[in-house]
Residue, then its C-alpha position, 0 to 999 in steps of 0.5 A: m350105280d350097280n355093283y359091277a361099276i363100283g367093282g370096276i372103279v375100285v379095280v382101276g383105282i388099285v391099278i393106278v395106285v400100284v403103277a404110281l408106286m412102281l414109278w415112284s420106286w423106280r425113280g428113287r432107284r435111279r436117284r440112288d444109283a445116279g452116282i454109279v458111273d461107267h468110264p470115259q471112252p477113249v478118243e481112239p479105241g483099241a483094236l476090235v477083238l470081238e463084236a456080238p449081239v447081246m441082251h443086257v439082262a440086269t446090273t446088280p451089286h457084286r455077288r448079289p444077283v437079286e438086287r437090281l441097280a439102275p446106273r446110267g446106260l444099264g438100268f433096263r433090259a435091252a438088246g444091243r451089242i458088245e464090242v470087246r476091244a484091246d483096251g476095254v469093252l463097249l456095251d451099246l444098248a438100244g435106247e441107252a448111252p453106250v457104256y465103256l469098261p476099260a480092261d483094268a476095271l474088269v474084276e471077274v468074268t463068269t457064267a450064271s444061270w439066273a439074275i433077278d427075274r431071268g432064269v436060263e439054261p445052266e451057264g446061259l448068262i455071262s456075268v461081267a464084274w467090273r469096278a464102276g466109277t462114282t461121283d461119291a468122293d467118300a466111296a471106297p473102291d471095293d464098294l463099287v464093284v457091280d455085276t452086269y449080266l448079258r445073254a448072247q443072242r447067237v449060238g456059240d457067241a457066249t463062249r467066245i465072249v467069255e474067252a475074249l473078256s477073260t483074256l482082256a481081264g487077264a491082260a489087265t492083271a498081267t500089265g499091272g491093273d488091280n482088278g481084284s482077281e487072282a492072276 
């Protein structure tokens, strides 16, 4: 066997080990985040306020934009659409189950320029902080806030989405929802 063949076998072996470690790591992350859940969708959803195509960039623990979470429906970067309704938000992403966030679960809506491995123009991402449900009975409510980063797919939609979400979060605060932000 010549040196090229041996080198090729070593490289292929290293690639296989690296891919196996990546899969093992992702499987562990999915298992770790399995207790983070969205909220049940209402039987009769509220009136549609806004619908727009978006790209889900990442979901992270609140104010920790470099630590990826992988909860059901929000584990991968995916194209989809956002529906802002009178009672909450529906994220319908390709290849994932729809994720519903009721208005009273919204904590904060801001813009960002980066999250994990995605950098864009200043304020090019929409950051939606929301209080997630959990299957862990011992978890404190403040520990369950996560940030979901979205990228609007059409010019002008980012501003409209931020305004609609901010209005929705503000309405939840005004009607007694404790969303952790100042009214």
